[in-house]
BALOBA-1460 file (C-alpha; in Angstrom, 3 decimals):
// residues 414
<rec num="1" residu="m" x="16.921" y="76.808" z="101.068"/>
<rec num="2" residu="n" x="14.262" y="74.153" z="100.550"/>
<rec num="3" residu="n" x="15.278" y="71.745" z="103.275"/>
<rec num="4" residu="p" x="12.950" y="72.357" z="106.265"/>
<rec num="5" residu="n" x="15.741" y="71.419" z="108.647"/>
<rec num="6" residu="e" x="17.965" y="74.072" z="107.096"/>
<rec num="7" residu="q" x="15.177" y="76.629" z="107.394"/>
<rec num="8" residu="e" x="14.757" y="75.838" z="111.067"/>
<rec num="9" residu="a" x="18.490" y="75.862" z="111.658"/>
<rec num="10" residu="a" x="18.711" y="79.217" z="109.902"/>
<rec num="11" residu="a" x="16.451" y="80.667" z="112.569"/>
<rec num="12" residu="a" x="19.210" y="79.864" z="115.021"/>
<rec num="13" residu="t" x="21.862" y="81.631" z="112.953"/>
<rec num="14" residu="t" x="20.204" y="84.981" z="112.217"/>
<rec num="15" residu="t" x="22.808" y="87.624" z="111.373"/>
<rec num="16" residu="t" x="23.707" y="89.932" z="114.225"/>
<rec num="17" residu="t" x="26.144" y="92.770" z="114.724"/>
<rec num="18" residu="s" x="27.381" y="91.320" z="117.990"/>
<rec num="19" residu="s" x="30.584" y="89.282" z="117.957"/>
<rec num="20" residu="s" x="28.741" y="86.554" z="119.839"/>
<rec num="21" residu="i" x="25.181" y="85.312" z="119.961"/>
<rec num="22" residu="n" x="23.401" y="84.440" z="123.168"/>
<rec num="23" residu="h" x="20.843" y="81.787" z="122.250"/>
<rec num="24" residu="h" x="18.461" y="83.058" z="124.912"/>
<rec num="25" residu="h" x="17.316" y="85.514" z="122.229"/>
<rec num="26" residu="h" x="17.587" y="83.240" z="119.204"/>
<rec num="27" residu="h" x="15.132" y="80.450" z="119.824"/>
<rec num="28" residu="l" x="15.824" y="77.088" z="118.215"/>
<rec num="29" residu="k" x="12.870" y="75.312" z="116.687"/>
<rec num="30" residu="v" x="12.532" y="71.602" z="115.955"/>
<rec num="31" residu="n" x="9.530" y="70.492" z="113.912"/>
<rec num="32" residu="n" x="8.075" y="73.979" z="114.524"/>
<rec num="33" residu="n" x="8.270" y="73.512" z="118.285"/>
<rec num="34" residu="t" x="10.254" y="76.108" z="120.217"/>
<rec num="35" residu="l" x="12.695" y="74.562" z="122.674"/>
<rec num="36" residu="t" x="13.000" y="75.829" z="126.220"/>
<rec num="37" residu="k" x="16.275" y="77.348" z="127.421"/>
<rec num="38" residu="s" x="17.436" y="74.139" z="129.114"/>
<rec num="39" residu="e" x="16.497" y="72.094" z="126.052"/>
<rec num="40" residu="q" x="18.414" y="74.488" z="123.793"/>
<rec num="41" residu="d" x="21.473" y="74.180" z="126.026"/>
<rec num="42" residu="a" x="21.353" y="70.382" z="125.992"/>
<rec num="43" residu="l" x="20.702" y="70.197" z="122.243"/>
<rec num="44" residu="l" x="23.499" y="72.585" z="121.306"/>
<rec num="45" residu="r" x="26.029" y="70.874" z="123.498"/>
<rec num="46" residu="s" x="25.022" y="67.405" z="122.258"/>
<rec num="47" residu="i" x="25.802" y="68.573" z="118.711"/>
<rec num="48" residu="l" x="28.885" y="70.583" z="119.658"/>
<rec num="49" residu="p" x="30.337" y="68.510" z="122.508"/>
<rec num="50" residu="s" x="33.683" y="70.303" z="122.344"/>
<rec num="51" residu="l" x="32.056" y="73.696" z="122.814"/>
<rec num="52" residu="n" x="33.321" y="75.599" z="125.840"/>
<rec num="53" residu="g" x="32.297" y="78.930" z="127.235"/>
<rec num="54" residu="q" x="34.098" y="81.854" z="125.617"/>
<rec num="55" residu="e" x="36.541" y="83.577" z="127.918"/>
<rec num="56" residu="g" x="35.051" y="86.830" z="129.156"/>
<rec num="57" residu="s" x="31.621" y="85.997" z="127.678"/>
<rec num="58" residu="p" x="28.385" y="85.172" z="129.483"/>
<rec num="59" residu="a" x="27.495" y="81.519" z="130.007"/>
<rec num="60" residu="n" x="25.702" y="79.740" z="127.152"/>
<rec num="61" residu="t" x="27.117" y="82.181" z="124.598"/>
<rec num="62" residu="f" x="28.049" y="80.995" z="121.118"/>
<rec num="63" residu="t" x="29.945" y="82.649" z="118.289"/>
<rec num="64" residu="q" x="28.526" y="83.028" z="114.804"/>
<rec num="65" residu="s" x="30.947" y="80.407" z="113.449"/>
<rec num="66" residu="e" x="29.808" y="77.937" z="116.094"/>
<rec num="67" residu="l" x="26.179" y="78.468" z="115.179"/>
<rec num="68" residu="d" x="27.135" y="78.068" z="111.513"/>
<rec num="69" residu="e" x="28.594" y="74.706" z="112.501"/>
<rec num="70" residu="l" x="25.314" y="73.882" z="114.204"/>
<rec num="71" residu="q" x="23.428" y="74.718" z="111.017"/>
<rec num="72" residu="r" x="25.650" y="72.426" z="108.973"/>
<rec num="73" residu="a" x="25.095" y="69.626" z="111.488"/>
<rec num="74" residu="v" x="21.342" y="70.048" z="111.530"/>
<rec num="75" residu="g" x="21.265" y="70.254" z="107.751"/>
<rec num="76" residu="s" x="22.569" y="66.692" z="107.413"/>
<rec num="77" residu="i" x="20.681" y="64.998" z="110.230"/>
<rec num="78" residu="c" x="16.977" y="64.268" z="110.615"/>
<rec num="79" residu="v" x="15.944" y="66.144" z="113.738"/>
<rec num="80" residu="g" x="12.675" y="65.221" z="115.392"/>
<rec num="81" residu="p" x="11.025" y="63.165" z="118.092"/>
<rec num="82" residu="r" x="10.958" y="59.408" z="117.666"/>
<rec num="83" residu="t" x="7.712" y="58.355" z="116.063"/>
<rec num="84" residu="s" x="7.977" y="54.688" z="115.147"/>
<rec num="85" residu="g" x="6.419" y="52.644" z="117.913"/>
<rec num="86" residu="h" x="6.930" y="55.333" z="120.545"/>
<rec num="87" residu="h" x="4.882" y="58.189" z="121.946"/>
<rec num="88" residu="s" x="6.633" y="61.522" z="121.825"/>
<rec num="89" residu="r" x="7.067" y="63.208" z="125.177"/>
<rec num="90" residu="k" x="5.679" y="66.485" z="123.852"/>
<rec num="91" residu="s" x="4.269" y="68.587" z="126.659"/>
<rec num="92" residu="s" x="1.223" y="70.800" z="126.632"/>
<rec num="93" residu="n" x="3.332" y="73.982" z="126.415"/>
<rec num="94" residu="n" x="4.473" y="73.075" z="122.884"/>
<rec num="95" residu="t" x="8.020" y="72.112" z="123.862"/>
<rec num="96" residu="v" x="9.875" y="68.947" z="122.905"/>
<rec num="97" residu="d" x="11.555" y="66.722" z="125.472"/>
<rec num="98" residu="i" x="15.274" y="66.751" z="124.678"/>
<rec num="99" residu="r" x="15.449" y="62.973" z="125.233"/>
<rec num="100" residu="d" x="13.391" y="62.514" z="122.079"/>
<rec num="101" residu="l" x="16.013" y="64.423" z="120.113"/>
<rec num="102" residu="q" x="19.191" y="62.980" z="121.528"/>
<rec num="103" residu="s" x="19.148" y="59.773" z="119.483"/>
<rec num="104" residu="s" x="18.798" y="61.762" z="116.261"/>
<rec num="105" residu="f" x="22.375" y="62.940" z="116.650"/>
<rec num="106" residu="q" x="23.895" y="59.575" z="117.484"/>
<rec num="107" residu="q" x="24.536" y="58.091" z="114.071"/>
<rec num="108" residu="p" x="25.005" y="54.321" z="113.806"/>
<rec num="109" residu="h" x="28.615" y="53.265" z="113.468"/>
<rec num="110" residu="g" x="29.784" y="53.215" z="109.873"/>
<rec num="111" residu="t" x="26.912" y="55.247" z="108.400"/>
<rec num="112" residu="a" x="27.148" y="58.678" z="106.868"/>
<rec num="113" residu="s" x="23.951" y="60.030" z="108.367"/>
<rec num="114" residu="a" x="20.839" y="59.011" z="110.205"/>
<rec num="115" residu="c" x="17.942" y="57.557" z="108.246"/>
<rec num="116" residu="p" x="15.934" y="60.225" z="106.416"/>
<rec num="117" residu="q" x="12.384" y="60.921" z="107.378"/>
<rec num="118" residu="d" x="9.552" y="60.227" z="104.970"/>
<rec num="119" residu="g" x="9.554" y="62.577" z="102.036"/>
<rec num="120" residu="m" x="13.225" y="63.538" z="102.386"/>
<rec num="121" residu="s" x="16.058" y="62.574" z="100.105"/>
<rec num="122" residu="g" x="18.428" y="59.821" z="101.148"/>
<rec num="123" residu="h" x="18.356" y="56.085" z="101.602"/>
<rec num="124" residu="c" x="18.082" y="53.883" z="104.669"/>
<rec num="125" residu="p" x="18.469" y="50.143" z="103.986"/>
<rec num="126" residu="q" x="15.838" y="47.943" z="105.572"/>
<rec num="127" residu="y" x="16.866" y="45.416" z="108.167"/>
<rec num="128" residu="g" x="17.813" y="42.223" z="106.426"/>
<rec num="129" residu="s" x="18.583" y="43.881" z="103.065"/>
<rec num="130" residu="a" x="21.659" y="42.920" z="101.064"/>
<rec num="131" residu="e" x="23.050" y="46.418" z="101.576"/>
<rec num="132" residu="s" x="22.768" y="46.261" z="105.358"/>
<rec num="133" residu="t" x="24.554" y="42.892" z="105.506"/>
<rec num="134" residu="a" x="27.311" y="43.505" z="102.957"/>
<rec num="135" residu="v" x="29.892" y="44.359" z="105.603"/>
<rec num="136" residu="l" x="28.829" y="41.597" z="107.985"/>
<rec num="137" residu="a" x="29.143" y="38.923" z="105.327"/>
<rec num="138" residu="e" x="32.894" y="39.504" z="105.180"/>
<rec num="139" residu="t" x="33.562" y="39.684" z="108.918"/>
<rec num="140" residu="k" x="35.419" y="36.937" z="110.751"/>
<rec num="141" residu="p" x="34.948" y="35.532" z="114.248"/>
<rec num="142" residu="p" x="37.144" y="37.282" z="116.826"/>
<rec num="143" residu="a" x="40.101" y="35.354" z="118.178"/>
<rec num="144" residu="d" x="39.003" y="35.913" z="121.772"/>
<rec num="145" residu="s" x="40.461" y="33.846" z="124.574"/>
<rec num="146" residu="l" x="38.393" y="33.207" z="127.669"/>
<rec num="147" residu="d" x="41.016" y="34.699" z="129.965"/>
<rec num="148" residu="w" x="38.969" y="37.211" z="131.955"/>
<rec num="149" residu="h" x="38.095" y="36.738" z="135.604"/>
<rec num="150" residu="g" x="34.999" y="34.588" z="135.948"/>
<rec num="151" residu="a" x="35.078" y="33.385" z="132.333"/>
<rec num="152" residu="p" x="33.014" y="30.232" z="131.704"/>
<rec num="153" residu="r" x="34.849" y="26.938" z="131.483"/>
<rec num="154" residu="l" x="34.214" y="25.187" z="128.193"/>
<rec num="155" residu="h" x="33.444" y="21.483" z="128.125"/>
<rec num="156" residu="k" x="36.606" y="19.371" z="127.914"/>
<rec num="157" residu="n" x="35.153" y="17.520" z="124.914"/>
<rec num="158" residu="a" x="33.974" y="20.609" z="123.018"/>
<rec num="159" residu="q" x="34.793" y="18.962" z="119.690"/>
<rec num="160" residu="l" x="31.370" y="17.269" z="119.789"/>
<rec num="161" residu="p" x="29.278" y="20.478" z="119.542"/>
<rec num="162" residu="r" x="31.814" y="22.022" z="117.164"/>
<rec num="163" residu="s" x="31.446" y="19.086" z="114.789"/>
<rec num="164" residu="f" x="27.680" y="19.320" z="115.147"/>
<rec num="165" residu="r" x="27.708" y="23.049" z="114.277"/>
<rec num="166" residu="e" x="29.835" y="22.280" z="111.219"/>
<rec num="167" residu="q" x="27.155" y="19.824" z="110.081"/>
<rec num="168" residu="v" x="24.477" y="22.454" z="110.641"/>
<rec num="169" residu="r" x="26.485" y="25.083" z="108.748"/>
<rec num="170" residu="a" x="26.900" y="22.667" z="105.826"/>
<rec num="171" residu="g" x="23.141" y="22.009" z="105.738"/>
<rec num="172" residu="q" x="23.552" y="18.396" z="106.844"/>
<rec num="173" residu="f" x="21.335" y="18.761" z="109.941"/>
<rec num="174" residu="q" x="18.119" y="20.794" z="109.915"/>
<rec num="175" residu="g" x="15.961" y="19.060" z="112.514"/>
<rec num="176" residu="p" x="15.046" y="19.739" z="116.154"/>
<rec num="177" residu="t" x="17.890" y="19.375" z="118.651"/>
<rec num="178" residu="n" x="16.206" y="17.536" z="121.534"/>
<rec num="179" residu="g" x="18.565" y="14.728" z="122.529"/>
<rec num="180" residu="v" x="21.435" y="16.203" z="120.462"/>
<rec num="181" residu="c" x="24.894" y="16.630" z="122.053"/>
<rec num="182" residu="p" x="23.908" y="15.474" z="125.560"/>
<rec num="183" residu="g" x="25.953" y="17.171" z="128.246"/>
<rec num="184" residu="f" x="26.177" y="20.506" z="126.402"/>
<rec num="185" residu="l" x="24.205" y="23.689" z="126.984"/>
<rec num="186" residu="q" x="21.684" y="24.478" z="124.250"/>
<rec num="187" residu="c" x="20.317" y="27.974" z="123.713"/>
<rec num="188" residu="n" x="17.372" y="29.759" z="122.178"/>
<rec num="189" residu="l" x="18.263" y="32.669" z="119.902"/>
<rec num="190" residu="v" x="16.762" y="36.157" z="119.591"/>
<rec num="191" residu="v" x="18.271" y="38.823" z="117.313"/>
<rec num="192" residu="l" x="16.982" y="42.408" z="117.311"/>
<rec num="193" residu="p" x="18.208" y="45.641" z="115.737"/>
<rec num="194" residu="q" x="20.027" y="47.844" z="118.234"/>
<rec num="195" residu="g" x="17.611" y="50.306" z="119.812"/>
<rec num="196" residu="p" x="14.774" y="50.618" z="122.324"/>
<rec num="197" residu="v" x="13.260" y="47.191" z="121.594"/>
<rec num="198" residu="a" x="16.608" y="45.467" z="122.162"/>
<rec num="199" residu="f" x="16.915" y="47.220" z="125.525"/>
<rec num="200" residu="d" x="13.329" y="46.305" z="126.401"/>
<rec num="201" residu="f" x="14.111" y="42.680" z="125.604"/>
<rec num="202" residu="l" x="17.222" y="42.709" z="127.782"/>
<rec num="203" residu="l" x="15.072" y="44.099" z="130.589"/>
<rec num="204" residu="f" x="12.385" y="41.493" z="129.865"/>
<rec num="205" residu="c" x="14.934" y="38.695" z="130.324"/>
<rec num="206" residu="q" x="16.164" y="40.230" z="133.574"/>
<rec num="207" residu="r" x="12.593" y="40.420" z="134.878"/>
<rec num="208" residu="n" x="11.547" y="36.940" z="133.706"/>
<rec num="209" residu="p" x="14.498" y="34.600" z="134.361"/>
<rec num="210" residu="k" x="12.304" y="31.489" z="134.499"/>
<rec num="211" residu="a" x="11.126" y="31.921" z="130.917"/>
<rec num="212" residu="c" x="14.232" y="33.732" z="129.618"/>
<rec num="213" residu="p" x="17.406" y="32.701" z="131.484"/>
<rec num="214" residu="l" x="19.960" y="34.890" z="129.713"/>
<rec num="215" residu="i" x="23.255" y="33.151" z="128.901"/>
<rec num="216" residu="e" x="25.009" y="35.524" z="126.492"/>
<rec num="217" residu="v" x="24.551" y="38.876" z="124.741"/>
<rec num="218" residu="c" x="26.820" y="39.478" z="121.751"/>
<rec num="219" residu="d" x="28.534" y="42.773" z="121.003"/>
<rec num="220" residu="v" x="26.514" y="45.133" z="118.824"/>
<rec num="221" residu="g" x="26.759" y="44.011" z="115.208"/>
<rec num="222" residu="s" x="28.486" y="40.737" z="116.055"/>
<rec num="223" residu="p" x="27.076" y="37.292" z="115.179"/>
<rec num="224" residu="f" x="29.935" y="35.582" z="117.019"/>
<rec num="225" residu="p" x="29.141" y="34.222" z="120.524"/>
<rec num="226" residu="s" x="32.806" y="33.891" z="121.452"/>
<rec num="227" residu="g" x="32.053" y="33.685" z="125.178"/>
<rec num="228" residu="v" x="30.122" y="30.416" z="124.858"/>
<rec num="229" residu="a" x="31.218" y="28.920" z="121.517"/>
<rec num="230" residu="p" x="34.487" y="30.277" z="120.071"/>
<rec num="231" residu="g" x="34.500" y="30.107" z="116.274"/>
<rec num="232" residu="a" x="30.714" y="29.750" z="115.977"/>
<rec num="233" residu="d" x="28.562" y="31.966" z="113.748"/>
<rec num="234" residu="l" x="24.966" y="32.594" z="114.813"/>
<rec num="235" residu="r" x="23.964" y="33.349" z="111.204"/>
<rec num="236" residu="t" x="24.628" y="29.793" z="110.031"/>
<rec num="237" residu="d" x="24.982" y="27.477" z="113.042"/>
<rec num="238" residu="v" x="21.320" y="27.084" z="114.057"/>
<rec num="239" residu="p" x="19.436" y="24.291" z="112.223"/>
<rec num="240" residu="k" x="16.454" y="26.501" z="111.394"/>
<rec num="241" residu="y" x="15.556" y="30.166" z="111.946"/>
<rec num="242" residu="a" x="12.333" y="32.174" z="112.013"/>
<rec num="243" residu="i" x="12.053" y="35.686" z="110.532"/>
<rec num="244" residu="y" x="9.420" y="37.988" z="112.046"/>
<rec num="245" residu="r" x="8.204" y="41.328" z="110.708"/>
<rec num="246" residu="n" x="5.634" y="43.454" z="112.528"/>
<rec num="247" residu="g" x="4.789" y="40.573" z="114.830"/>
<rec num="248" residu="q" x="4.107" y="38.110" z="112.004"/>
<rec num="249" residu="l" x="6.132" y="35.050" z="111.052"/>
<rec num="250" residu="e" x="7.406" y="35.832" z="107.555"/>
<rec num="251" residu="k" x="9.403" y="32.688" z="106.802"/>
<rec num="252" residu="e" x="11.679" y="29.997" z="108.177"/>
<rec num="253" residu="v" x="15.171" y="29.580" z="106.719"/>
<rec num="254" residu="t" x="18.383" y="27.683" z="107.442"/>
<rec num="255" residu="d" x="20.776" y="30.634" z="106.965"/>
<rec num="256" residu="v" x="20.133" y="34.242" z="108.045"/>
<rec num="257" residu="t" x="23.274" y="35.886" z="106.675"/>
<rec num="258" residu="d" x="21.163" y="37.910" z="104.222"/>
<rec num="259" residu="y" x="18.766" y="39.032" z="106.971"/>
<rec num="260" residu="w" x="21.151" y="39.858" z="109.813"/>
<rec num="261" residu="p" x="20.963" y="43.566" z="110.810"/>
<rec num="262" residu="e" x="24.276" y="45.404" z="110.641"/>
<rec num="263" residu="q" x="23.527" y="46.962" z="114.050"/>
<rec num="264" residu="s" x="22.293" y="43.723" z="115.607"/>
<rec num="265" residu="v" x="22.033" y="42.597" z="119.210"/>
<rec num="266" residu="a" x="21.985" y="38.803" z="119.590"/>
<rec num="267" residu="f" x="20.698" y="37.131" z="122.762"/>
<rec num="268" residu="l" x="21.199" y="33.499" z="123.777"/>
<rec num="269" residu="i" x="18.749" y="32.052" z="126.302"/>
<rec num="270" residu="g" x="19.175" y="28.729" z="128.093"/>
<rec num="271" residu="c" x="17.049" y="25.810" z="126.858"/>
<rec num="272" residu="s" x="15.550" y="22.861" z="128.723"/>
<rec num="273" residu="f" x="17.093" y="20.491" z="126.140"/>
<rec num="274" residu="s" x="20.297" y="21.133" z="128.092"/>
<rec num="275" residu="y" x="19.337" y="18.693" z="130.846"/>
<rec num="276" residu="d" x="18.220" y="15.931" z="128.476"/>
<rec num="277" residu="g" x="21.560" y="14.194" z="129.060"/>
<rec num="278" residu="a" x="21.108" y="14.269" z="132.842"/>
<rec num="279" residu="l" x="17.593" y="12.842" z="132.498"/>
<rec num="280" residu="m" x="18.827" y="10.035" z="130.249"/>
<rec num="281" residu="d" x="21.656" y="9.266" z="132.684"/>
<rec num="282" residu="a" x="19.004" y="8.898" z="135.407"/>
<rec num="283" residu="g" x="17.017" y="6.485" z="133.247"/>
<rec num="284" residu="i" x="14.221" y="8.967" z="132.517"/>
<rec num="285" residu="p" x="13.112" y="8.525" z="128.886"/>
<rec num="286" residu="l" x="12.875" y="11.378" z="126.380"/>
<rec num="287" residu="k" x="9.755" y="10.323" z="124.551"/>
<rec num="288" residu="s" x="9.856" y="13.025" z="121.867"/>
<rec num="289" residu="a" x="13.457" y="12.213" z="120.930"/>
<rec num="290" residu="q" x="12.710" y="8.486" z="120.920"/>
<rec num="291" residu="q" x="9.865" y="9.098" z="118.457"/>
<rec num="292" residu="g" x="11.921" y="11.514" z="116.335"/>
<rec num="293" residu="k" x="9.545" y="14.388" z="117.096"/>
<rec num="294" residu="n" x="9.892" y="17.973" z="118.214"/>
<rec num="295" residu="v" x="8.624" y="18.699" z="121.731"/>
<rec num="296" residu="p" x="5.076" y="20.116" z="122.036"/>
<rec num="297" residu="m" x="4.839" y="23.761" z="123.157"/>
<rec num="298" residu="y" x="1.820" y="25.731" z="124.351"/>
<rec num="299" residu="r" x="0.757" y="29.253" z="125.228"/>
<rec num="300" residu="t" x="-0.422" y="29.570" z="128.832"/>
<rec num="301" residu="n" x="-2.322" y="31.949" z="131.101"/>
<rec num="302" residu="l" x="0.848" y="32.591" z="133.139"/>
<rec num="303" residu="k" x="1.617" y="36.289" z="132.749"/>
<rec num="304" residu="c" x="5.187" y="37.499" z="132.340"/>
<rec num="305" residu="r" x="6.308" y="40.755" z="133.908"/>
<rec num="306" residu="p" x="6.170" y="43.463" z="131.194"/>
<rec num="307" residu="a" x="9.262" y="45.405" z="130.149"/>
<rec num="308" residu="g" x="8.833" y="48.600" z="128.154"/>
<rec num="309" residu="s" x="7.047" y="47.782" z="124.903"/>
<rec num="310" residu="l" x="7.084" y="44.003" z="125.530"/>
<rec num="311" residu="s" x="4.395" y="42.024" z="127.323"/>
<rec num="312" residu="g" x="2.586" y="38.702" z="127.140"/>
<rec num="313" residu="n" x="2.268" y="35.232" z="128.653"/>
<rec num="314" residu="m" x="4.685" y="32.377" z="129.192"/>
<rec num="315" residu="v" x="5.042" y="29.519" z="126.716"/>
<rec num="316" residu="v" x="5.711" y="26.029" z="128.111"/>
<rec num="317" residu="s" x="7.014" y="22.760" z="126.724"/>
<rec num="318" residu="m" x="5.684" y="19.367" z="127.814"/>
<rec num="319" residu="k" x="7.417" y="16.086" z="128.597"/>
<rec num="320" residu="p" x="5.476" y="12.890" z="129.431"/>
<rec num="321" residu="i" x="7.295" y="11.400" z="132.437"/>
<rec num="322" residu="p" x="6.623" y="7.998" z="134.032"/>
<rec num="323" residu="a" x="4.663" y="8.607" z="137.236"/>
<rec num="324" residu="l" x="7.229" y="6.806" z="139.399"/>
<rec num="325" residu="q" x="10.008" y="9.087" z="138.086"/>
<rec num="326" residu="v" x="8.312" y="12.471" z="138.477"/>
<rec num="327" residu="s" x="10.042" y="13.290" z="141.760"/>
<rec num="328" residu="k" x="13.433" y="12.405" z="140.261"/>
<rec num="329" residu="h" x="12.669" y="14.539" z="137.207"/>
<rec num="330" residu="v" x="11.806" y="17.535" z="139.393"/>
<rec num="331" residu="e" x="14.929" y="17.014" z="141.511"/>
<rec num="332" residu="i" x="17.227" y="16.968" z="138.472"/>
<rec num="333" residu="t" x="15.691" y="19.791" z="136.466"/>
<rec num="334" residu="s" x="15.368" y="22.169" z="139.422"/>
<rec num="335" residu="k" x="19.166" y="22.419" z="139.553"/>
<rec num="336" residu="y" x="19.295" y="23.842" z="136.015"/>
<rec num="337" residu="t" x="18.081" y="27.361" z="136.725"/>
<rec num="338" residu="h" x="20.094" y="28.580" z="133.703"/>
<rec num="339" residu="a" x="17.908" y="26.317" z="131.505"/>
<rec num="340" residu="h" x="14.409" y="27.127" z="132.865"/>
<rec num="341" residu="g" x="14.826" y="24.988" z="135.986"/>
<rec num="342" residu="g" x="12.072" y="22.851" z="137.472"/>
<rec num="343" residu="p" x="8.544" y="22.561" z="136.072"/>
<rec num="344" residu="v" x="5.880" y="25.260" z="136.384"/>
<rec num="345" residu="a" x="3.071" y="22.675" z="136.438"/>
<rec num="346" residu="v" x="2.713" y="18.917" z="136.912"/>
<rec num="347" residu="g" x="-0.238" y="16.894" z="135.686"/>
<rec num="348" residu="s" x="-2.938" y="19.495" z="135.093"/>
<rec num="349" residu="a" x="-2.725" y="21.318" z="131.758"/>
<rec num="350" residu="s" x="-5.930" y="23.256" z="132.409"/>
<rec num="351" residu="a" x="-4.382" y="24.850" z="135.508"/>
<rec num="352" residu="i" x="-2.102" y="26.890" z="133.238"/>
<rec num="353" residu="g" x="-4.684" y="27.561" z="130.535"/>
<rec num="354" residu="v" x="-3.803" y="24.738" z="128.120"/>
<rec num="355" residu="a" x="-7.122" y="23.414" z="126.839"/>
<rec num="356" residu="d" x="-5.852" y="20.418" z="124.849"/>
<rec num="357" residu="i" x="-2.345" y="18.969" z="125.051"/>
<rec num="358" residu="n" x="-2.955" y="17.216" z="121.733"/>
<rec num="359" residu="t" x="-2.977" y="20.540" z="119.845"/>
<rec num="360" residu="p" x="0.258" y="22.403" z="120.626"/>
<rec num="361" residu="e" x="0.918" y="25.847" z="119.111"/>
<rec num="362" residu="w" x="4.498" y="24.796" z="118.291"/>
<rec num="363" residu="g" x="6.193" y="21.433" z="117.850"/>
<rec num="364" residu="e" x="4.403" y="18.101" z="117.615"/>
<rec num="365" residu="a" x="1.873" y="16.346" z="119.838"/>
<rec num="366" residu="i" x="3.176" y="13.516" z="122.019"/>
<rec num="367" residu="d" x="0.848" y="10.891" z="123.487"/>
<rec num="368" residu="v" x="0.747" y="10.635" z="127.274"/>
<rec num="369" residu="a" x="0.464" y="6.991" z="128.335"/>
<rec num="370" residu="p" x="-1.734" y="5.946" z="131.301"/>
<rec num="371" residu="d" x="1.339" y="5.472" z="133.511"/>
<rec num="372" residu="e" x="2.816" y="8.861" z="132.534"/>
<rec num="373" residu="v" x="2.295" y="12.387" z="133.845"/>
<rec num="374" residu="p" x="2.592" y="15.524" z="131.662"/>
<rec num="375" residu="i" x="5.294" y="17.836" z="133.028"/>
<rec num="376" residu="f" x="5.319" y="21.473" z="131.878"/>
<rec num="377" residu="h" x="8.470" y="23.606" z="131.840"/>
<rec num="378" residu="a" x="8.946" y="27.277" z="130.959"/>
<rec num="379" residu="c" x="10.071" y="27.455" z="127.344"/>
<rec num="380" residu="g" x="12.416" y="29.626" z="125.281"/>
<rec num="381" residu="v" x="9.697" y="30.127" z="122.680"/>
<rec num="382" residu="t" x="8.258" y="32.649" z="125.151"/>
<rec num="383" residu="p" x="10.281" y="35.447" z="123.486"/>
<rec num="384" residu="q" x="8.810" y="34.592" z="120.078"/>
<rec num="385" residu="s" x="5.298" y="34.762" z="121.496"/>
<rec num="386" residu="i" x="6.099" y="38.058" z="123.245"/>
<rec num="387" residu="l" x="7.607" y="39.572" z="120.086"/>
<rec num="388" residu="m" x="4.515" y="38.554" z="118.119"/>
<rec num="389" residu="e" x="2.055" y="39.926" z="120.681"/>
<rec num="390" residu="s" x="4.037" y="43.173" z="120.930"/>
<rec num="391" residu="k" x="4.222" y="43.474" z="117.110"/>
<rec num="392" residu="v" x="7.971" y="44.074" z="117.043"/>
<rec num="393" residu="p" x="9.004" y="45.464" z="113.613"/>
<rec num="394" residu="f" x="11.803" y="42.962" z="112.952"/>
<rec num="395" residu="a" x="13.338" y="39.966" z="114.712"/>
<rec num="396" residu="i" x="15.277" y="36.807" z="113.975"/>
<rec num="397" residu="t" x="14.851" y="33.811" z="116.284"/>
<rec num="398" residu="h" x="15.568" y="30.110" z="116.222"/>
<rec num="399" residu="s" x="12.713" y="28.034" z="114.872"/>
<rec num="400" residu="a" x="10.945" y="26.372" z="117.800"/>
<rec num="401" residu="g" x="12.892" y="23.299" z="118.917"/>
<rec num="402" residu="h" x="15.938" y="24.066" z="116.733"/>
<rec num="403" residu="m" x="18.589" y="25.296" z="119.161"/>
<rec num="404" residu="f" x="22.096" y="26.677" z="119.067"/>
<rec num="405" residu="v" x="24.468" y="24.210" z="120.770"/>
<rec num="406" residu="t" x="27.274" y="25.830" z="122.790"/>
<rec num="407" residu="d" x="30.629" y="24.519" z="124.016"/>
<rec num="408" residu="l" x="29.562" y="24.967" z="127.641"/>
<rec num="409" residu="p" x="28.779" y="22.000" z="129.887"/>
<rec num="410" residu="s" x="25.042" y="21.728" z="130.371"/>
<rec num="411" residu="d" x="25.276" y="21.741" z="134.152"/>
<rec num="412" residu="m" x="27.242" y="25.049" z="134.164"/>
<rec num="413" residu="g" x="28.846" y="24.005" z="137.436"/>
<rec num="414" residu="v" x="25.624" y="22.735" z="139.065"/>
């Protein structure tokens, strides 16, 4: 018995002459740490959920065959506190918090066992590997109908964004989407592997709706945003994507099918490009689109509210607006709370920590004419900046300025 897990499990199944074994006297050990009574109870019942008390036996009593079943379970699963990116809740009395063990016994759907620890036999495909995406590559969009109570109403002319997404999927459009499909809601994209970071990001969006107005969260493993764009595929329908590993930009690509995690969670966040059509209808020019440029984006000194492992500052985009139209611009954009809403600053870049508007961190610089005022809006690149600062192990996002275009009307009922 060379497997350390089997050795530890064997301690729980020591032969006894009794017809049943009370685990008060047979202490379970995990990573050489003895569990307390309550932790043993919770651990055993998480592995053997169908286990019931034996009739006529004391509470928390288990038969030899049941403990043999426990040994077999432990022998095929990596038991131990989470270590990657998390601090174990190990207490000073050498016990292990049962919450650190629970996830070890919840195997991802469709896998034979949890990923092995270092030095143990077995194989765990990396996120974005061909093996992890083999099943996804053959999946088809669900034939969902938007028939639930409160379902969003798609734009009556949804063929426009659908045709645009077909062009993107065919590689015929790879540029920024400012000014594209006016009247339709555009979204930033963030894709994370299912787990604590994905939950932290969901919480981050809930706590920072100005920077991250959440529009849609796909089902685990699904790249199909059927609630906002039936038939679309988030792996192919964004003009350009960014791949991040350990907080660093690894590459930008136009198709992420080969990188998409099997156990993915995809988030769509409203984008300020969504009200470009309303601004144009009001006669307010979109200078970046007129010049064929991406919008300039900057890091600021405006702190976001942290969420779990994620923290950092807001990113903003800038639009030069004619001085006589600033009030109209603010009036229009403030209605679009699902797309960042009104500006966070008007005129003064230094007030939000932007030293030079001619050197944006993302996008392209746009000249501000003497009769124009720089207007700064919260930006959906904030998540990318947060993921980088927090050194998230793996993430897929849209490339700055290259949005996913939905079938929803941009005003969302405003």
